[in-house]
C-alpha positions as a printed Julia matrix, in Angstrom:
278×3 Matrix{Float64}:
 -245.85  -36.64  -153.04
 -249.89  -36.37  -153.94
 -250.19  -40.4   -154.13
 -248.23  -41.4   -151.02
 -248.47  -37.99  -149.03
 -250.33  -38.71  -146.32
 -249.03  -42.27  -145.57
 -245.52  -40.53  -145.89
 -246.68  -38.33  -143.03
 -247.77  -41.09  -140.9
 -244.9   -43.17  -141.57
 -242.93  -40.17  -140.08
 -245.06  -39.78  -137.34
 -244.66  -43.27  -136.31
 -240.89  -43.42  -136.42
 -240.46  -40.1   -134.83
 -242.25  -41.3   -131.95
 -239.71  -44.4   -131.46
 -236.63  -42.06  -130.56
 -233.67  -44.34  -131.15
 -234.07  -46.96  -133.94
 -232.27  -50.03  -135.29
 -233.04  -50.83  -139.15
 -233.01  -54.5   -140.31
 -231.2   -53.55  -143.18
 -231.02  -55.71  -146.13
 -230.06  -53.09  -148.72
 -233.3   -53.7   -150.65
 -235.74  -50.91  -151.1
 -238.13  -51.83  -148.55
 -235.26  -51.28  -145.65
 -233.8   -48.68  -147.76
 -236.82  -46.32  -147.45
 -237.02  -47.22  -143.68
 -233.43  -45.94  -143.03
 -233.83  -42.92  -145.16
 -237.4   -41.75  -143.56
 -235.62  -42.7   -140.16
 -232.45  -40.94  -140.96
 -234.78  -37.48  -141.76
 -237.03  -38.08  -138.8
 -234.54  -38.83  -136.11
 -230.95  -37.97  -137.24
 -228.22  -39.83  -137.76
 -226.98  -40.39  -134.37
 -230.35  -41.86  -133.56
 -230.34  -44.39  -136.08
 -228.23  -47.68  -136.62
 -228.65  -49.91  -140.0
 -227.52  -53.64  -139.21
 -227.52  -56.09  -141.83
 -226.91  -59.54  -141.33
 -224.07  -61.74  -143.34
 -224.49  -65.34  -143.33
 -224.23  -68.13  -145.73
 -227.95  -67.29  -146.76
 -226.85  -64.15  -147.66
 -226.22  -63.4   -151.37
 -222.98  -61.36  -152.24
 -224.57  -58.95  -154.38
 -227.16  -58.2   -151.47
 -224.32  -57.35  -149.07
 -222.54  -54.92  -151.42
 -225.63  -53.14  -152.18
 -226.25  -52.7   -148.63
 -222.92  -51.32  -147.87
 -223.01  -49.09  -150.97
 -226.53  -47.56  -150.31
 -226.02  -47.22  -146.48
 -222.69  -45.21  -147.33
 -224.61  -43.04  -149.78
 -226.94  -42.43  -147.21
 -224.7   -41.09  -144.78
 -226.17  -43.86  -142.24
 -224.31  -45.57  -139.45
 -224.09  -49.36  -140.61
 -223.14  -52.38  -139.23
 -222.77  -55.55  -140.85
 -222.79  -58.67  -138.21
 -221.92  -62.61  -138.94
 -224.84  -64.71  -138.61
 -223.9   -68.63  -138.89
 -227.88  -69.41  -139.26
 -226.59  -73.32  -140.48
 -225.61  -74.26  -137.07
 -229.13  -73.97  -136.47
 -230.72  -77.67  -137.69
 -234.05  -75.98  -137.82
 -232.72  -74.15  -140.74
 -230.15  -76.19  -142.06
 -232.74  -79.14  -142.67
 -234.71  -76.9   -144.66
 -238.34  -77.56  -143.55
 -241.62  -75.65  -145.32
 -241.36  -73.29  -142.22
 -237.89  -72.95  -142.41
 -238.38  -68.83  -142.68
 -239.77  -69.06  -139.29
 -236.67  -70.54  -137.55
 -234.83  -68.3   -139.71
 -236.11  -65.18  -138.45
 -236.16  -66.11  -134.81
 -232.67  -66.73  -135.18
 -231.7   -63.41  -136.42
 -234.27  -61.16  -134.34
 -233.3   -62.92  -131.35
 -229.65  -61.79  -132.17
 -230.9   -58.32  -132.96
 -233.03  -57.79  -130.31
 -230.36  -58.29  -127.76
 -228.08  -55.8   -130.13
 -230.68  -53.34  -129.6
 -231.07  -53.78  -125.84
 -227.26  -53.42  -125.32
 -226.86  -50.37  -127.3
 -230.31  -48.56  -126.24
 -232.28  -48.76  -129.11
 -235.94  -48.85  -128.65
 -237.39  -50.16  -131.48
 -235.94  -52.26  -134.53
 -238.02  -51.52  -137.77
 -238.41  -53.85  -140.48
 -239.49  -53.57  -144.19
 -242.24  -56.21  -144.69
 -245.17  -54.32  -146.58
 -248.43  -55.04  -147.45
 -247.91  -56.98  -150.53
 -245.74  -59.47  -148.81
 -249.24  -60.67  -147.43
 -249.78  -62.42  -150.51
 -247.28  -65.22  -150.1
 -246.09  -67.8   -148.21
 -244.32  -66.0   -145.15
 -243.89  -68.05  -141.73
 -241.4   -65.43  -140.91
 -244.17  -63.19  -140.01
 -245.17  -65.54  -136.84
 -241.67  -65.22  -135.65
 -241.58  -61.48  -135.77
 -244.78  -61.12  -133.75
 -242.51  -62.62  -130.64
 -240.25  -59.82  -130.1
 -241.3   -56.99  -128.27
 -239.13  -54.37  -129.77
 -240.1   -55.22  -133.53
 -241.86  -53.29  -135.59
 -243.29  -52.73  -139.11
 -244.16  -49.36  -140.13
 -244.8   -50.0   -143.76
 -246.88  -52.77  -142.93
 -248.63  -50.8   -140.37
 -249.12  -47.88  -142.33
 -250.72  -49.71  -145.6
 -247.9   -49.27  -147.94
 -247.92  -52.17  -151.07
 -244.98  -52.52  -153.0
 -245.77  -50.3   -155.86
 -246.14  -47.31  -153.03
 -242.84  -48.27  -151.53
 -240.98  -47.75  -154.92
 -243.15  -44.49  -155.79
 -242.06  -42.97  -152.63
 -238.19  -44.39  -152.76
 -238.57  -42.92  -156.0
 -239.91  -39.23  -155.02
 -237.1   -39.28  -152.1
 -234.59  -39.88  -154.78
 -233.71  -43.27  -153.73
 -231.03  -44.73  -156.23
 -232.67  -48.1   -155.53
 -236.35  -47.57  -156.27
 -236.59  -50.14  -158.77
 -234.13  -52.67  -157.56
 -235.85  -56.39  -157.93
 -236.45  -58.14  -155.02
 -234.24  -60.49  -153.69
 -235.37  -63.0   -151.25
 -232.53  -64.95  -149.2
 -230.34  -67.77  -150.68
 -232.5   -70.35  -149.11
 -235.6   -69.58  -151.51
 -233.78  -71.5   -154.39
 -233.56  -74.46  -152.71
 -236.83  -77.13  -152.59
 -238.09  -77.6   -149.06
 -236.42  -80.87  -147.44
 -233.34  -80.24  -149.66
 -230.73  -79.7   -147.07
 -228.53  -76.42  -146.77
 -225.25  -76.42  -146.92
 -222.61  -73.34  -147.41
 -221.14  -75.12  -150.59
 -224.4   -75.54  -152.39
 -225.78  -71.8   -151.08
 -222.02  -70.5   -152.46
 -222.59  -72.21  -155.93
 -226.22  -70.45  -156.35
 -224.88  -67.22  -155.39
 -221.72  -67.19  -157.72
 -224.29  -68.57  -160.71
 -226.53  -65.65  -159.95
 -223.58  -63.19  -159.4
 -222.34  -64.41  -162.97
 -225.64  -63.9   -164.78
 -225.54  -60.38  -163.04
 -222.66  -59.34  -164.75
 -224.18  -60.09  -168.19
 -226.72  -57.85  -167.6
 -229.36  -60.23  -166.65
 -231.55  -58.85  -163.77
 -234.47  -60.47  -162.05
 -232.96  -63.77  -162.39
 -233.22  -66.7   -160.0
 -230.81  -69.82  -159.89
 -233.09  -72.49  -158.57
 -231.19  -75.78  -157.17
 -231.9   -79.06  -158.12
 -228.75  -81.0   -157.28
 -226.79  -81.37  -160.53
 -229.53  -79.01  -162.27
 -229.31  -75.25  -162.38
 -233.26  -74.51  -163.37
 -232.84  -70.54  -164.46
 -235.99  -68.58  -163.83
 -236.15  -65.03  -165.45
 -238.54  -62.3   -167.21
 -239.81  -64.07  -170.35
 -239.1   -60.84  -171.85
 -235.46  -61.65  -171.7
 -235.84  -65.14  -173.7
 -235.0   -63.98  -176.85
 -231.95  -62.19  -176.08
 -230.24  -65.62  -173.98
 -231.57  -67.93  -176.45
 -229.23  -66.62  -179.18
 -226.29  -69.25  -179.6
 -223.54  -67.07  -178.1
 -225.53  -65.98  -175.19
 -226.72  -69.61  -174.58
 -223.3   -70.79  -174.66
 -221.91  -68.32  -171.95
 -224.6   -68.55  -169.79
 -224.16  -72.33  -169.7
 -220.55  -72.09  -169.32
 -220.77  -69.8   -166.74
 -223.18  -71.8   -164.35
 -221.77  -74.85  -164.84
 -218.26  -73.32  -163.56
 -220.09  -72.85  -160.76
 -220.67  -76.48  -159.83
 -223.48  -77.27  -161.69
 -223.59  -80.4   -164.38
 -227.15  -79.27  -166.45
 -228.43  -75.76  -166.88
 -231.96  -75.57  -167.98
 -234.4   -72.57  -168.63
 -237.88  -72.5   -166.93
 -240.09  -71.55  -169.65
 -242.68  -70.18  -167.16
 -240.0   -67.64  -166.23
 -239.79  -65.94  -162.86
 -242.08  -66.67  -160.55
 -241.61  -65.23  -157.02
 -241.78  -68.3   -154.55
 -242.0   -70.83  -156.98
 -240.92  -73.42  -154.77
 -243.94  -72.84  -152.57
 -246.03  -74.48  -155.21
 -244.7   -77.82  -153.83
 -246.72  -76.89  -150.51
 -250.03  -76.69  -152.6
 -249.41  -80.47  -153.85
 -251.85  -83.27  -152.75
 -250.27  -86.39  -151.99
 -251.17  -88.43  -155.45
 -251.0   -85.31  -157.93
 -249.34  -86.27  -160.92
 -246.34  -84.08  -162.07
């Protein structure tokens, strides 16, 4: 554990000082690493992993969270959160993530206080600072919330490296933001639209395609995937299978973005100035 040894030790020291923690657990590598370290440092009975399930949550993420928490032997609870009842989320403004985090962590903090957890730890890391993340501002408003990977200086590569060294099965699992990130800002979010995207991505995952996003543009599904997969999917039989699978999820047209997968690609619209040519 040479490359991350000192940071790992500091991470253990920080989490050990919390006594009893709730882990905001998505099933991704960041929160899984936190859960593993918390279990090692505090013991199973002092740790609760909590996963929120809402129309904005990908069905694959719920499955991954459940399976990984079980493999770690953690106490795990899935709570149902209807984020679409909040108009500031459903209307999908540019700062939607702020309201989404505010909504979720209000519930998590209430739960933590009720059940005697002194701290809620969440998995933001240094690499997240390079993207547009209004949700960070919301997290600052909660007295119980801590971000140990961020305070410990971990970037995404170091998180994956440490997760691999600790034997976590999902150390190389592609990152997966909430389903709302597939929609242009201002496009109203509904359970039906979100479910269509979730089903389409699940269909593509079943074909062995990873790191894929289905961006919603009304009747058009714009698929982003690593350019290295282009040759494979453009073969006639694969292309036809993808088109059929995505269309049966409710889309009329299926397109491939030639730029490939770009994290936060819909944030580009925030950088456009009035009068810019398309």
